[in-house]
C-alpha positions in Angstrom: 73.6 -50.5 -84.5 70.1 -49.8 -85.6 68.3 -48.7 -82.4 69.2 -45.1 -82.7 71.9 -45.2 -80.0 75.6 -44.7 -80.2 78.3 -46.3 -78.0 80.1 -44.0 -75.5 83.4 -44.4 -77.4 81.6 -43.1 -80.6 80.2 -40.1 -78.8 83.5 -39.3 -77.3 85.2 -39.6 -80.6 82.7 -37.3 -82.2 83.3 -34.7 -79.5 87.0 -35.1 -79.9 86.8 -34.7 -83.7 84.7 -31.5 -83.3 86.7 -30.0 -80.5 90.0 -31.5 -79.5 91.3 -31.8 -83.1 90.6 -28.1 -83.7 92.3 -27.2 -80.4 95.3 -29.3 -81.2 95.6 -27.8 -84.7 95.3 -24.3 -83.3 97.9 -24.8 -80.7 100.3 -26.4 -83.2 99.8 -23.5 -85.6 100.5 -21.0 -82.9 103.8 -22.8 -82.3 104.6 -22.9 -86.0 104.2 -26.7 -86.2 101.9 -29.1 -88.0 99.0 -30.8 -86.2 99.7 -33.5 -83.7 99.2 -37.1 -84.8 95.9 -38.5 -83.7 97.2 -42.0 -83.0 100.2 -42.9 -81.0 102.0 -46.2 -80.5 104.0 -46.7 -77.3 106.1 -49.6 -76.1 107.4 -51.6 -79.0 108.4 -49.1 -81.7 106.8 -49.7 -85.1 109.0 -50.6 -88.1 106.6 -48.8 -90.4 103.0 -47.9 -90.8 100.7 -47.4 -93.8 97.9 -44.9 -94.0 94.4 -45.7 -95.3 91.8 -43.2 -96.1 88.5 -44.4 -94.5 84.9 -43.7 -95.1 84.2 -44.2 -91.4 84.1 -41.0 -89.4 83.4 -42.6 -86.1 79.7 -41.9 -86.2 76.9 -44.4 -86.6 73.9 -43.2 -88.5 70.7 -44.6 -86.8 68.9 -47.0 -89.1 71.7 -47.5 -91.5 74.4 -50.1 -92.1 78.0 -49.1 -91.4 81.4 -50.4 -92.5 81.6 -52.7 -89.5 80.2 -55.1 -92.0 83.6 -54.9 -93.6 85.8 -56.6 -91.0 89.4 -55.2 -90.8 91.5 -58.4 -90.6 94.9 -59.7 -91.5 96.6 -62.8 -93.0 100.1 -63.6 -94.0 102.2 -65.9 -96.2 106.0 -66.3 -95.8 106.8 -62.8 -97.2 103.5 -61.0 -97.8 100.8 -59.5 -95.6 97.1 -59.4 -96.7 94.8 -56.8 -95.2 91.1 -56.8 -95.6 89.9 -53.2 -95.2 86.5 -51.7 -95.9 85.6 -54.4 -98.4 88.9 -54.3 -100.3 92.0 -56.5 -100.1 95.5 -55.1 -100.0 98.9 -56.9 -100.2 102.1 -55.5 -98.7 105.6 -56.9 -98.5 107.3 -57.0 -95.1 109.1 -53.6 -95.8 105.8 -51.9 -96.1 105.5 -51.5 -99.9 102.0 -52.0 -101.3 102.1 -54.8 -103.9 98.5 -54.7 -105.1 94.9 -53.8 -104.3 91.8 -55.9 -105.1 88.0 -55.5 -104.7 87.7 -59.0 -103.2 87.9 -58.1 -99.5 85.7 -59.5 -96.8 82.0 -58.6 -96.3 80.7 -59.9 -93.0 76.9 -59.4 -92.7 76.5 -62.9 -91.3 76.2 -63.3 -87.5 77.1 -67.0 -87.7 80.8 -67.1 -88.1 82.2 -64.2 -86.0 84.9 -61.9 -87.4 86.3 -63.5 -90.5 89.8 -63.0 -92.0 91.6 -63.9 -95.3 93.2 -67.3 -95.3 96.2 -68.5 -97.3 95.8 -72.3 -97.8 98.0 -74.4 -100.1 99.0 -71.5 -102.3 95.6 -69.9 -102.6 94.2 -66.8 -100.9 90.6 -67.2 -99.8 88.2 -64.4 -98.9 84.5 -64.4 -97.9 81.7 -62.1 -98.9 78.6 -62.8 -96.7 76.2 -60.0 -97.7 72.9 -58.9 -96.2 70.0 -61.1 -97.2 71.8 -64.4 -96.7 73.9 -64.2 -99.9 77.4 -65.7 -99.5 80.4 -66.2 -101.8 83.8 -67.9 -101.3 86.5 -66.3 -103.5 89.8 -68.0 -104.4 92.6 -65.6 -105.5 96.2 -65.9 -106.7 98.1 -64.4 -103.8 100.8 -63.1 -106.1 98.9 -61.3 -108.9 95.5 -60.9 -107.2 93.7 -62.7 -110.1 90.4 -64.2 -109.1 90.6 -68.0 -109.8 87.0 -68.9 -109.0 83.9 -68.0 -106.9 81.6 -70.4 -105.2 78.1 -69.1 -104.2 75.7 -71.9 -103.5 73.1 -69.7 -101.7 73.3 -68.8 -98.1 76.1 -67.5 -95.9 79.3 -69.4 -95.9 81.9 -70.4 -93.3 85.6 -69.9 -93.4 87.0 -72.7 -95.7 89.4 -75.5 -95.1 91.8 -76.9 -97.8 94.0 -80.0 -98.1 95.3 -82.1 -100.9 93.4 -80.3 -103.7 90.1 -80.3 -101.8 88.3 -77.3 -100.3 85.6 -77.7 -97.7 83.1 -75.0 -96.7 79.9 -74.9 -94.7 76.7 -73.1 -95.7 73.5 -72.5 -93.8 72.1 -75.8 -95.1 75.0 -78.1 -96.3 78.6 -79.0 -96.1 80.3 -78.6 -99.5 83.5 -80.1 -100.9 85.1 -78.4 -103.9 87.9 -78.9 -106.3 90.6 -76.5 -105.2 91.7 -75.8 -108.8 88.3 -75.0 -110.3 85.9 -74.4 -107.4 83.6 -77.0 -108.9 81.5 -78.8 -106.2 82.5 -82.5 -105.9 79.9 -83.4 -103.3 77.6 -82.0 -100.6 76.3 -83.4 -97.3 73.5 -82.4 -95.0 70.3 -80.6 -95.1 70.6 -80.5 -91.3 73.1 -77.6 -91.5 76.7 -77.2 -90.4 76.9 -73.8 -88.6 80.6 -73.9 -88.0 83.7 -74.0 -90.2 85.0 -77.5 -91.3 88.5 -79.0 -91.2 90.2 -81.6 -93.4 92.6 -84.1 -91.8 93.8 -87.6 -92.8 91.4 -87.7 -95.8 88.4 -86.8 -93.7 86.2 -83.6 -93.7 85.2 -82.9 -90.1 82.3 -80.6 -89.2 79.9 -80.0 -86.3 76.2 -80.2 -87.4 73.3 -78.2 -86.0 72.4 -81.0 -83.6 75.8 -80.7 -81.9 77.3 -83.8 -83.3 80.8 -84.0 -84.9 80.7 -85.8 -88.2 83.5 -87.1 -90.4 83.1 -87.5 -94.2 85.4 -89.1 -96.7 87.0 -86.2 -98.6 86.8 -87.9 -102.0 83.3 -89.4 -101.9 81.4 -87.6 -99.2 80.5 -90.9 -97.5 79.9 -90.6 -93.7 82.7 -92.3 -91.9 81.7 -91.6 -88.4 79.3 -89.6 -86.2 80.2 -88.6 -82.6 78.3 -87.0 -79.8 81.3 -86.0 -77.7 79.8 -87.8 -74.7 81.5 -91.1 -73.6 78.1 -92.7 -73.0 76.5 -91.4 -76.3 73.2 -89.4 -75.9 72.7 -85.9 -77.1 75.4 -84.1 -79.0 77.9 -82.1 -77.0 80.0 -80.2 -79.5 78.8 -76.6 -79.9 77.6 -75.8 -83.4 79.8 -72.7 -83.7 83.0 -74.4 -82.5 86.2 -73.8 -84.4 88.0 -76.9 -85.8 91.7 -77.0 -86.5 93.5 -79.8 -88.2 97.0 -81.1 -87.4 98.1 -84.3 -89.1 95.5 -86.9 -88.2 94.0 -84.9 -85.4 91.4 -82.2 -85.3 91.0 -79.8 -82.4 87.5 -78.6 -81.5 87.5 -75.4 -79.6 84.3 -74.0 -78.1 83.1 -72.1 -75.0 82.7 -75.5 -73.3 86.4 -76.4 -73.7 88.8 -78.1 -76.1 88.8 -81.6 -77.6 91.4 -83.5 -79.5 89.7 -86.0 -81.9 91.1 -88.6 -84.3 90.0 -87.7 -87.8 90.2 -91.3 -88.9 87.6 -92.7 -86.6 86.2 -89.8 -84.5 87.7 -91.1 -81.2 88.2 -88.4 -78.5 91.9 -88.5 -77.7 91.6 -86.0 -74.8 89.6 -83.0 -73.7 90.1 -80.0 -71.4 88.1 -77.1 -70.1 90.9 -74.6 -69.3 90.6 -72.6 -72.5 87.0 -72.1 -73.4 86.7 -69.9 -76.5 85.8 -69.8 -80.1 89.1 -68.9 -81.8 91.1 -71.5 -83.8 93.8 -73.1 -81.7 97.5 -73.2 -82.9 99.1 -76.7 -82.8 102.8 -76.9 -82.4 104.5 -80.2 -81.7 103.1 -81.6 -78.4 101.5 -78.3 -77.3 98.3 -76.6 -78.5 97.9 -72.9 -78.0 94.5 -71.6 -77.3 92.9 -68.2 -76.5 89.8 -68.3 -74.3 88.1 -67.0 -71.2 91.1 -67.6 -69.0 93.5 -65.8 -71.4 96.1 -67.5 -73.6 97.2 -71.0 -72.7 99.5 -73.8 -73.8 97.7 -77.1 -73.6 99.3 -80.5 -73.5 97.1 -83.6 -73.4 94.2 -81.5 -72.1 96.1 -79.8 -69.3 97.5 -76.2 -69.3 101.3 -76.0 -68.9 100.9 -72.3 -68.6 98.2 -69.6 -68.9 98.7 -65.9 -69.4 95.8 -63.8 -68.1 94.8 -61.1 -70.6 93.2 -58.0 -69.3 90.1 -56.9 -71.2 90.2 -60.1 -73.2 86.6 -59.7 -74.3 87.7 -57.1 -76.8 90.0 -59.6 -78.5 88.2 -62.9 -78.0 87.3 -63.3 -81.7 90.9 -62.7 -83.0 93.2 -65.6 -83.9 96.6 -66.0 -82.4 99.7 -65.5 -84.5 102.5 -68.0 -84.0 106.0 -67.5 -85.3 109.6 -67.1 -84.2 108.9 -69.0 -81.0 106.3 -66.5 -79.9 102.6 -66.0 -79.8 101.2 -62.6 -80.7 97.7 -61.5 -80.0 95.6 -58.3 -79.9 93.0 -56.7 -77.7 91.7 -53.2 -78.3 94.6 -50.8 -78.0 97.2 -53.5 -77.3 99.5 -55.9 -79.2 101.2 -58.4 -77.0 103.8 -61.1 -77.6 104.7 -63.9 -75.2 107.2 -66.7 -75.3 105.6 -69.9 -76.7 107.6 -72.2 -74.4 107.0 -70.4 -71.1 104.3 -67.8 -71.6 106.8 -65.1 -70.4 106.1 -61.7 -71.9 108.3 -60.6 -74.8 107.0 -57.2 -75.8 103.9 -55.0 -75.9 102.8 -52.1 -78.0 99.9 -49.8 -77.0 97.9 -48.0 -79.7 95.7 -45.2 -78.5 94.0 -42.2 -80.1 94.6 -38.6 -79.1 91.8 -38.8 -76.5 93.8 -41.6 -74.9 91.2 -44.3 -75.8 92.1 -47.8 -76.9 92.0 -48.2 -80.7 90.2 -51.2 -82.1 92.7 -53.6 -83.7 92.5 -56.5 -86.1 94.1 -59.8 -85.4 97.9 -60.0 -85.7 99.6 -61.6 -88.6 103.3 -62.6 -88.8 105.7 -62.9 -91.8 109.4 -62.9 -92.1 110.0 -61.7 -88.4 107.5 -58.9 -88.8 104.1 -58.5 -87.0 101.3 -56.5 -88.6 97.9 -55.2 -87.3 95.2 -52.9 -88.7 94.3 -50.0 -86.4 90.7 -48.8 -86.7 91.7 -45.4 -85.3 89.8 -43.0 -87.6 92.5 -40.4 -87.0 92.0 -36.8 -88.0 95.3 -36.5 -89.9 97.8 -38.9 -91.6 101.4 -39.2 -90.5 102.4 -36.0 -92.4 99.5 -34.0 -91.1 98.4 -33.0 -94.6 95.5 -35.3 -95.5 91.9 -34.7 -94.6 90.8 -37.4 -92.1 89.6 -39.7 -91.0 92.3 -42.2 -91.8 93.2 -45.6 -90.4 96.6 -47.3 -90.2 98.4 -50.6 -90.7 101.2 -51.0 -88.1 104.2 -53.2 -88.5 106.4 -54.2 -85.5 109.6 -56.3 -85.3 108.6 -59.8 -84.1 
C-alpha cells in the first residue's frame, strides 16, 4: 500500500505485538514457563513445521514497497517441497529436512498474472522474477542441486511458463515466446499484440489468449498460426478473457476465467464444451473425465461442462488466487486461516486445519502443495516467537499435514 493507510489486520497486529505479546510473556514468566506460541493450528494435527525468520513485522511503511512483492507460495515434486519465501527458494523433503536454499525465489511486482508460484515441469524447476519497472526474468533450475540452468529475460514482465516435449512457452507484455527447454534459447516469438495470460502446450500446439480476447494456437516447432478462435459460435468479437488461466490435458486445453470454463481442442481450436458454474482465474485440475475448478461458487467437479458436485467455501475471496492441490484422491485448498481437504469423487469433507495467530485472527496462507502423502502450506503469521520461544520475532512457519 502506498496511500498512507494500513489495513485493520495490520493495526491489530501492531497493537498485539506491542501489548499482548508482552502480557503473554509476563504471565508465562510469572508461572515459570516460556512464552506462549503466537500461532496455533487446530483440527488436523501438523506432522512438522519449519520456522523462518522474516523481515516483515506486520507494519506497512507509507510510501514504501514491502515484502508482499515476494509471494509466499509452494510447489512439489514426488518427494520434495519447494517454498518461495521473501525472494528466496527453499527445498524440503517430506520429513521436514531442509535440502537447500537458493536466491532464485519469486519476485511479483507485476499486477498482470496474480500470485505466482514455482512450477516443476518435465524435471525442471521454474521461478519468476517480475521486478518493478517492467523487468521480468524466467529462471530454470535443477530441482535436485538448485543449480541455475538458464535465465530468459526478453524485456517486460513474464507469465508463468508452460513446458512440453523439450519446449517452454512464456508470455511477455508484447509477445508469446517459445524456448528450448535445455538451453533457454528462444526458438520463435509471436505477436506484437500482447498475450496477457499464461500459455499452455498441448498436442504440439502452443495456446494463448491475446489482448483482443481471442484464443490462438501456434505450431510449437515453427510458431506458425494454426487457428484463431473468438469463443463465440457465430464469430464476432473475442470472448476469452485476457487473464484466463489455460491448463493442458492430452489434446485438450481448459480455459478458466471469471466468465466460466471452456474445453477446447488444441489441434483445431474447436470448443468441445463450456460451463459457467466455476468462474475463476485459478488453473483447473484435470483428472480422467472430471475437471476440478475453484471459482466464485467454491470448489467444483466439472464433467462435460456440468458440475457433478460443488463445495461452497466460506471467505473464498481470500483464497481465490491459490491453485488446488490434487493427490491421494483428495483436493486440498487454502483460504486465510484454513487448510481444507475434500474427497475428489464426492466432494465430502476429509479434514480441516485452522491456523490463527494469538489474537485469534486468520493467518494468511500460501497455496497447498502435496508430495508423498504430505500437504504443506506457508503461514504468513509473523509470530513473536518461534516454536521454542527463544528466537526474536517476527517469524513465519511452514506447516506440514498428513494428506
